[in-house]
C-alpha positions in Angstrom: 34.9 14.1 10.9 35.9 16.8 8.4 33.0 15.8 6.3 30.6 16.2 9.2 32.1 19.6 10.0 31.7 20.7 6.4 28.0 19.7 6.4 27.4 21.4 9.8 29.1 24.5 8.6 27.0 24.6 5.4 23.8 24.1 7.4 24.8 27.0 9.8 25.6 29.3 6.9 22.2 28.5 5.3 20.4 29.1 8.7 22.2 32.4 9.3 21.4 33.5 5.7 17.8 32.7 6.2 17.6 34.7 9.4 19.4 37.6 7.7 17.0 37.6 4.8 14.0 37.4 7.2 15.5 40.2 9.3 16.0 42.4 6.2 12.5 41.8 5.2 11.2 42.6 8.6 13.3 45.7 8.8 11.9 46.8 5.4 8.3 46.3 6.5 9.0 48.1 9.7 10.6 51.0 7.8 7.7 51.3 5.5 5.3 51.4 8.4 7.3 54.1 10.2 8.0 56.3 7.2 4.9 58.4 7.8 6.1 60.6 10.8 3.8 63.5 9.8 1.8 63.4 13.1 4.9 62.9 15.4 6.6 65.8 13.5 3.7 68.1 14.5 3.3 66.6 17.9 7.0 67.0 18.8 7.1 70.7 17.8 3.7 71.3 19.5 2.5 73.4 16.6 0.4 72.9 13.5 1.2 75.5 10.9 -1.8 76.3 8.7 -1.3 78.0 5.3 -4.1 80.3 4.1 -5.1 83.1 1.8 -5.9 85.9 4.3 -8.3 87.6 2.0 -10.8 84.8 1.7 -13.7 85.9 3.8 -15.5 84.4 5.7 -13.1 81.4 5.8 -9.9 83.3 6.8 -9.4 87.1 6.5 -8.3 90.2 8.4 -10.7 92.2 10.6 -10.6 96.0 11.0 -7.8 95.6 13.6 -5.7 93.3 11.3 -6.5 90.1 13.3 -7.0 86.9 11.4 -10.6 85.8 11.8 -13.0 83.5 10.0 -14.7 80.1 10.0 -11.6 78.1 9.2 -9.6 80.1 11.8 -12.1 79.1 14.5 -12.4 75.5 13.3 -8.7 74.9 13.0 -8.2 76.4 16.5 -10.8 74.1 17.9 -9.0 71.2 16.1 -5.7 72.2 17.6 -7.3 72.1 21.1 -8.5 68.5 20.4 -5.0 67.6 19.2 -3.2 69.2 22.1 -1.1 71.5 19.9 -1.1 75.2 19.2 -2.1 76.5 15.7 -0.1 79.0 13.8 -1.7 80.7 10.8 0.7 81.5 8.0 -0.6 83.7 5.1 0.6 82.5 1.8 0.4 83.3 -1.9 -2.4 81.0 -3.0 -0.6 80.3 -6.3 2.3 78.9 -4.4 0.4 76.8 -1.9 1.9 73.5 -3.1 5.5 74.8 -2.9 4.8 76.2 0.6 3.7 72.8 1.7 6.5 70.8 0.1 9.2 73.2 1.6 7.6 72.6 5.0 6.9 76.3 5.6 3.4 75.0 6.4 2.0 71.7 7.6 -1.3 71.9 5.8 -3.5 74.1 3.6 -6.7 75.0 5.3 -8.7 77.8 3.8 -11.8 76.9 1.9 -9.8 74.6 -0.4 -11.9 72.7 -2.9 -11.6 69.0 -3.7 -10.6 68.8 -7.3 -8.8 66.4 -9.5 -5.7 68.5 -9.0 -5.8 68.6 -5.2 -6.6 64.9 -5.0 -3.6 64.1 -7.2 -1.1 66.4 -5.4 -2.2 66.2 -1.8 -3.4 63.9 0.9 -6.8 65.3 1.9 -9.0 65.2 4.9 -12.7 64.2 4.7 -15.1 66.8 3.3 -15.9 69.2 6.1 -18.0 71.9 4.4 -20.6 72.0 1.6 -20.3 74.9 -0.8 -21.4 75.8 -4.3 -19.9 77.8 -7.2 -22.3 80.6 -8.0 -22.6 83.6 -10.3 -23.2 87.1 -8.9 -23.8 90.4 -10.5 -24.5 94.1 -9.7 -26.4 94.6 -13.0 -30.1 94.1 -13.4 -29.7 93.1 -17.1 -27.3 90.2 -16.5 -29.3 87.0 -16.9 -27.5 83.6 -16.7 -29.8 80.6 -16.8 -27.3 78.3 -18.5 -23.6 78.2 -18.9 -23.8 79.3 -22.5 -25.3 82.6 -21.4 -21.9 83.7 -20.0 -20.7 84.2 -23.6 -22.7 87.5 -23.4 -20.8 88.9 -20.4 -17.4 89.9 -19.0 -16.6 87.4 -16.3 -14.5 87.9 -13.2 -13.0 85.2 -11.0 -10.0 84.5 -8.9 -6.8 83.0 -10.3 -6.2 79.3 -9.5 -9.6 79.1 -7.8 -12.2 76.4 -7.7 -14.5 78.8 -9.5 -12.0 79.1 -12.4 -11.7 75.3 -12.4 -15.4 74.9 -12.7 -15.5 77.5 -15.6 -12.8 75.7 -17.5 -14.3 72.2 -17.0 -17.8 73.2 -18.3 -18.8 72.0 -21.8 -19.6 75.6 -22.8 -16.1 76.9 -21.9 -15.1 77.6 -25.5 -18.1 80.0 -25.9 -17.0 82.3 -23.0 -13.3 81.6 -22.4 -12.2 84.9 -24.0 -14.5 86.8 -21.6 -12.8 85.6 -18.4 -10.6 87.9 -16.4 -8.6 86.4 -13.5 -7.9 88.4 -10.3 -5.5 87.9 -7.5 -8.4 88.5 -5.0 -12.1 88.6 -5.2 -12.0 92.1 -3.6 -10.3 93.3 -6.8 -12.9 91.5 -8.9 -15.8 93.2 -7.0 -14.1 96.6 -7.5 -14.1 96.1 -11.3 -17.8 95.0 -11.1 -18.5 98.2 -9.3 -16.9 100.3 -12.0 -18.8 98.3 -14.7 -15.7 96.7 -16.3 -16.9 93.3 -15.2 -20.5 92.1 -15.6 -20.5 89.2 -13.2 -18.4 87.2 -10.9 -18.0 83.4 -10.5 -17.3 82.7 -6.9 -17.6 80.3 -3.9 -21.1 80.7 -2.4 -19.7 81.1 1.1 -17.5 84.0 0.1 -19.9 85.6 -2.3 -22.8 85.7 0.2 -20.5 87.0 2.9 -19.2 89.8 0.7 -22.8 90.6 -0.3 -23.8 90.9 3.3 -21.1 93.6 3.7 -22.5 95.4 0.6 -26.1 95.7 1.8 -27.1 92.9 -0.5 -26.5 94.9 -3.7 -25.4 91.8 -5.6 -27.9 89.3 -7.0 -27.3 85.6 -7.6 -27.9 84.3 -11.1 -30.2 81.3 -11.7 -27.4 79.1 -13.0 -24.7 77.7 -10.8 -21.8 75.3 -11.3 -22.9 72.8 -8.6 -21.4 71.5 -5.3 -17.9 72.4 -4.3 -16.8 70.6 -1.2 -13.9 71.8 1.0 -11.1 69.7 2.6 -7.8 70.2 4.4 -4.7 69.4 2.3 -1.5 67.8 3.5 1.7 66.7 1.9 1.1 63.6 -0.3 1.4 60.4 1.8 1.0 62.1 5.2 -1.9 59.9 6.2 -1.0 59.9 9.9 -1.5 63.7 10.2 -4.6 63.7 8.0 -6.1 60.9 10.2 -5.5 62.8 13.4 -7.0 66.0 12.0 -10.0 64.0 10.7 -10.5 62.6 14.2 -10.3 66.0 15.7 -12.8 67.5 13.2 -15.2 64.7 14.0 -14.7 65.4 17.7 -15.7 69.1 17.2 -18.8 67.9 15.4 -19.7 65.5 18.1 -19.3 68.0 20.9 -21.3 70.7 19.0 -18.4 73.1 18.6 -18.3 72.9 14.8 -22.1 73.7 14.6 -21.5 76.7 16.9 -18.8 78.0 14.7 -20.8 77.5 11.5 -23.8 79.3 13.0 -21.5 82.2 13.9 -20.2 82.7 10.4 -23.0 81.4 8.1 -26.2 81.7 10.2 -26.7 77.9 9.7 -24.9 74.6 10.0 -23.2 73.6 6.8 -20.5 71.5 8.3 -20.4 67.9 7.0 -18.0 65.0 7.6 -17.9 62.7 4.6 -15.2 60.6 2.9 -14.1 61.8 -0.5 -15.4 59.9 -3.5 -12.7 58.0 -5.3 -12.0 59.3 -8.8 
């Protein structure tokens, strides 16, 4: 009898242990699946906080009355309506954008942010939503840039920590013109130095450069050479796929209902909105 009890006890211990192990495994899987609470975090507070550089026209900037306006302002607002949450726009120092995101001062970076090796490494990104280029603009008739190497002859202005600066440094001809580059906090400052003659040309996002030029009675000209396509995406904390997916769905909805095209025509005079997955590096 004791022998039978011992065997029965041993079997029960093994069965209980097996269930315990299975339970632990199940809990672990469930925990992994529920770790990404990024969307519920935004949904529960009813607000998506968007970080932006408020000098980056026409994506997000201040009008004459000090109100935030721009393409990204309108698109993010439309996305908020699709998501059923309000959108709060939080101006940030662009140099500190990753820190602002990690400290949860903002929920996303949405302000003409380029898809680069760095942003892909540090952030979870939405799909591409806008097609842009990095171009060279000048106020001088004698500035001719037909290839990257020609920049060695000129003083070059661009914005600090910008996609334009990234394109400049990645180019094979970088060593020939690197000492000619001056980095500015804003493109407005760069344009001022072009107007005084201190800078010969400016490397800039096409959407911003063309908008600024329209405000200057088209006094700037675009050089023949450009640095190629520069796609924009919305950036989230690394691993926040749930929120990124929701925003992607909402952007797609604004495209399907025609709202995105309407906003693009308002700011660019044409539809340059796209919705494409990001190429894997």
